[in-house]
N, C-alpha and C positions, 0 to 999 in steps of 0.2 A: 504494500500500500504506500503511495507517494507520501513522503513525510511533510506534513503541514503543521507539525506540533508547535513550531515557533510562532506561526501566525495564529494558531488556536489559542495559545496562552495569552497573546496580546489581545485577541478578540475578547477572551474571557475577562481580562482585567479592565479593558477600556470600554467595552460595549455591553457586557453582560452584568457585571457586579454593579450594584447601586453605589453612587458616590456617597461619601460621608455626609454631605449636605442633604441629600435626599433621604438617607436613612434617619438622620436626626429630625428632619421634617415629619417623618412618619411617627417617630417617638413623641414629638411635641403634640401632634394631632391626637395620638392615643391618650396622653396625659390630660389634654384639654377636655376631651370628651368624657373621660372618667370623672373629672371634676364636675362637668355639666350634669352627669348622671347623679352624682352624690348631692349636688345642690338641688337638683330637681326632686330627689327623694325627700330632702328636708322640707321642701315646700309641699310635696304630696302628703307627708306625714302630718304637717300642721293643719292642712285642710281636711284630712280624713280621720284624724285622731288615731293614727297608726304609728308604728315605731320601726319601720323597715330600714335596714342599713346594710351596706356592703361590708362583709367581713374580710374579704381579700379580693384582689384582682390579679389576674395572671396574664402574662404575655404568651400568646399562643401562635401557632401556624408559622408562616414563612418568616415573620419577624423574629420569633424566638429561635428558629433554626437557621436564620440567615440564608434563605434561598430565594428571596425576592429578586427580580431581574428588571433591567432597564426596559425590556420589551413590554413590560406591563404598562408602559407609558404612564398615564395618570389613572389607570384602572387598578390601583393598589388596594389589596384586601388586607385590612388591619384587623387581626383577630385578638379579641380580649375575652378572657374568662371572668365572669362576675359571680361571686359566691356569696350566698346568704346562709345564715344559720337555719337549719331545718326547723328548729323550734320557734325561730323568729317569724317564719312564714305561716305558722299556725295552720298546717294542713292545706295551704293554698295549692291548687292544682297547677300543673306546668304551664298551661295556656294563660291562666289568670296571672301567674307570676311574670310571664313574658309581657303581658299587657300592662302590668304595673310598671315594669322597666321602661316600656315604650312611653307610657304616660309621663314618667319622670323626665325622660329625655326630651320629650316634646315641649315641656315647659321651658327648657333652656336652649332650644334650637328653633325658635319661631322664625328666625331669619333664614332658615333653610327653605328651599323651594319645595322639598318633599318632607312629609311627616315620617317619623320612624316606621319602618316596615316590619311588622311582626311575622316572621317566618317560622316554619316548623322547628328549625334547629337553633334559631338565634333571633335577635332584634337587630335589624340593619339600619344604619344611618348613612344616607347617601350625600356626598358632596357633589351636587349636580353640576356645578361650574367647573370642577376639576376632574371628576371621575373617581375620586377616592371613595371608598366606602368602608365603614367600620362595622364589624359583626360582633355583637355582644352575645356570646354564648352564656346562658344562665345556668347556674348550678346551686344546689344546696349541699350542706355538709352536716355531718353529725360525728361525734367522737366515736372512735373505734375501740370497743371494749376488749377486742382480741386482735392479734396480728401485729405486724411491725408498723403499719401506717397509722399516723395519728388520727386521721379523719377518713370517713367514707364519703365520697362525693357522688351525687346523682345529677344527671343532666336533664334539663327541662325541655324535652322533645315532645313527641306524641304522648309519652308518659314519662314519669320519673324513672330514669334508667341509670344503674351504677356505671360510673365512668372514671377512669384514671385521669384526673385533670392534668397531671404532669407526665403521664406515661409516654405519650407519643413523642414529646420533645426529648425525653430522656432516652427513649429508644433510638432516636436519630443521633443524639449525642454519642451514644455507645457505638453505633454503627460507624460514625465518623472516626471515633477513636480507633476502631478495629481496622477499617479500610483505608484510613487516611483522608486528607482533605480533597483528594481527587473525587471521592464519592459526592461531596457537595457540588463540585464542579459539574459532574455529569447530570445531577438533578437540575441545576440552573440551565445548562445547555439544552436539556430536554424541554424545559419550560420556554426557553427562547424559541425553540423550533415550533412548539404548539401555538405560539402567538406570532409566528413569522409572516403569516398571510392575512391581510385585513379581511378577506372574504371568508376565512375559515371560522365557522361557528360550531358550537357544541363539541368542544374538545374536553378531555378529562381534567379533573381537578389536579392541583399541585400535589395533594396528598396521594392520590392514586399514582401519579407519575413517580413520586418519591418511593412508594412501596415497591413498584415494579423495577425501578432502577436498582434498588437494593437486592431484590430477588434475582435479577438477571445480570448483576454486576460482573463485567468481564475482567476479573482480577488477574488473568494471565498476561494482560497487556499493561505496559507502563507509559507508553507515549499517549498523551491526552487525546489526540485525534483518533488513534486506534481504539483506545479504551471507550470513547464515546461511540464510535461506529459499531463495534462489536456488541456493546451493551444494547444499543438500539436494535441491532439485527436480532439479538436474542429475545428482545421484547416482542418484536413482530412474530417470531416463531412461536412464542408462548401464546400470543393472542390469536394465532391461527387455530389453536387447540381449544382454549377456553377464555372467556372474557371476564369471568368473575374475579374479584379481588377482595381479600380479607384484610382488615386492619391488623397490624402486628401487635396490637394491644387490645384491651377491652374484650377479651375472650374471642378474638377473631371476628368481630362484628362485620357483616358484609358491607362493602362500600359501593357495590353495583347492584341495585335493587329495582330501580324504576326503568321504564322503557327508554326515557331520555338518557339514562346512564349507559344502557347498552348501545344506544346510538352514538354516544360519545366515544365509547371504546372501539366501535367499528370504524368511526372516522379516524381515530388515532392510528389504528392498524393500517388502514388503506392509504392514508396520506403519508405515513412514515415509510411504508413499504415502497410506494412510488418514488419518493425522494431518495431513498437508499439505492434504488435501482439506478437512479441518475448518477450515482457516484462510481459506477463500474469502471469508468476511465481511470480512476486512481490505481487500479490494479494492472493496467496495461504497461508493457515495457517501455513504450515510447511516450508515456505521460510526462509532460513538462510542467514547469511551475505555473504558467498561465492556465494550462488545462486544469490543474488541480484547484487553483484559486477560483476559477470560473465554476467548477463543479460545486464547491462549497458555497459559492454565491447563490447558485440555484437552489441549494438545500436550505440555507438560512434566510435568503431574500433580504440581505442586510448590506447597507452601503459600505461597510468595512471591507467586505470581500470584493466588491466592485472596485473600490479605490486601490486595493492591493493587487488587482488584476492588470494594472497598467504595465507597460513594458519595463524591463529591468533598468533600461537607460533613463526613462522618465522618473522612475522611483528614486534612482540614485541622484538625479538632478534635484528632485524635491527635498531629499534628505540634506543635501549640501546647502540648501537655502535656509534651513532653520538652525537655531542654536543647538549644538550638541550638549546634552545635559546628562548628569549622572542620575539614574533612576534609583534613588536611595530609599524610597518609601517602602515600608513594610506593612503587612496586613495581618491583623490579629488571627484571622481564620487560618493563615498559613503556619501559625505558631502554636495555636491551641484549638481544640474543639470549642465551638461557640454554642452555648445554650443560654440565651439572654433571657433570664427569668426575673431579674430584679431591676428596680429603678435606681438610677444614679444621677445626682445633680452635682455639678461642679461649682464651687464657690470661687469666683474669679474677681480679684480686686486689682485696681490700677492706681498708680500715683506717679507724680513727677511734674516738672515744670511749674512748681508752685502750687499744684493741686494736692489736697490732702487725700489719704487713702479712701477709696470708695468702691462699691461694687461696679463692675464694668457696665451693667445695664443702667445704673443711676447716672454714671458719667455720660454715656451716649445719649440718654434722654434729656439730661439737664443742660449740658454744655455744648452739644454738637448740633448744627443745623439739621433739621428734619430732612430725610432722604439723602443726606450726605454724611452719614455717621461714620466717624473713624477715630482712632486713637493717634495722637501725634507721635513723632519720633521721640526716642529717649525716655519713654515711660517704663516704669517697672510693672510687671504683670505677675501676680502671685496667685497660684491655684492650689486648691485642695478639695477633697470630697466634702460637700456640704451636707448631703443627705443620701442615704441609701436604706432600703428596706431589707437588704441582705444581712442576715443576723451575724454572719462571720465570714471572713475570707482570709486567704493566706498571704496575698500581696496585691499591691496596686502597680500596674504598669502605665506608662505615659507615652503619648505620641504628640509631637509638635510638627505640624506640616505648614510650610510656607507655600502659599498659593498665589498665582498670578505671573504676569510677564516679567516683573522685576526679579522674582525668585528664579525664574528660568534663565533670565539674562545673566544673573550672578552665579548660576549653577549651584543653587543653595535651597533646594526644596526640602531637605531634611526628611522627616517622616519615619525615622527609626523608632521602634518600640523598645522602651528602656525601663528598667527598674530604678526609679529615682526617689523612692520613699513615699512618705505620706503627703508631701507638698513639693511644689516646684516653683522656681522663679525664672522668668524670661524677661527680655527687654524688647521693646518695639524698635526694630532696626530699619526696616524698609517697607514700602507700600505694598499692600496686598490683602486679600481676604483670608488671612491665616486662620487655623483652628487648632484647638488642643483637645485631645481625647484621653480618657483614662479607662482602664480595664480592670475589673475585679476578677482575680483568679482564685478559684477554690477547687481543691482536689484535682488540679491539672486541667480545669475547664474555665473558660471565660463565661462568667454568669451575669455580668452586668457591664454596661458601657455608658459613660458620660461624655458629653460633647459640649463645647463652648466655642462660638465664633469670636475671633479676635481681629476685627477690621482695622488696618493701619493705613493712614493716609499720608498726605504731604507733611513736611516738617512744619510745626506750628510757628 
């Protein structure tokens, strides 16, 4: 098979993985709407003489597993688990509980074009202007008198059904530990493919793709392009035999049950098979670079492959026109399995040029003209973890990334992930939309990520 592993890795890093900015925007939307729900519940309780309250909330789905992709465009699915004490619900049925959650959300989202949508498995809040949607899966819990788990959780679906609220993300984390981070790459690349054609409707969920990528993972291959190709080929062969998929947790509950589910599986099989057939040229002895790149362009339907399909002379000319920079940025998922299950807020304070120490947000709001917010040169920037609901962790890692043309011109993007202790100090040196992230590591897993933007402008 023609070797496109170098291009595959670049495609994955630049076009598949969400940017830190986009990931943080999803986190902020999740936090904002959990607050809206809690505030709405307070109002609901006052009006109805009740005392409903959220006992815990859980990051779930692609955000917890870090498998969201850029090809989602603005159709990002933010999954949140909302948990009530069973005794607090006082025998309320699952539908009535979902309706109560929807009522509370609607009180604080009147500016939305659509009211919260009560679905069988969740309450969905749609951002109609952007395409984002947040799914609030509703659970109750009660203390477990036997066994290792502290609580027994039940999901508010058609009926109250026992569900391991952490089980799926923990399964994925364990599989990533076992198989390595290439497993996450294959899942993301599969999701990119399923959303590669605007006309394609009714494709399988990310969960189903993840389960089958694990089941048919082609571990005999180490090159990322081969690993992806042979995993997808094995999935097609498997779907030729049967279309059903069972969850790897919750006693193997079926994930393909409705007629539309079967339609989605058939669409995936047929479309994947057809596109894999178009890659046959990769196995021909006379296959050249442009042939291979064009084949993958046909598979993914993405401008990255079209741009890389230009002649080698043209590509060389274009490379010479841009600044050569050292790609020093590191990514946490390449160093640790990521199971983002806890909230992390960074306390960032700035001072300098005669200004007293103050939170970065206060400085930007108070002293900087609106829409042109920045920190001047020669300011001191101090960061530490302000809040986390993680009960304990082994260490904190930090990443400081310089973003923008000035950073590239100076060949100083930084971005290494380092153990620098509980707090760090930086200085504003040059213009750009820089950011700082911290990572909580527990038992060899990244369990929480904090992010803060640090915009630096012209010298004051």
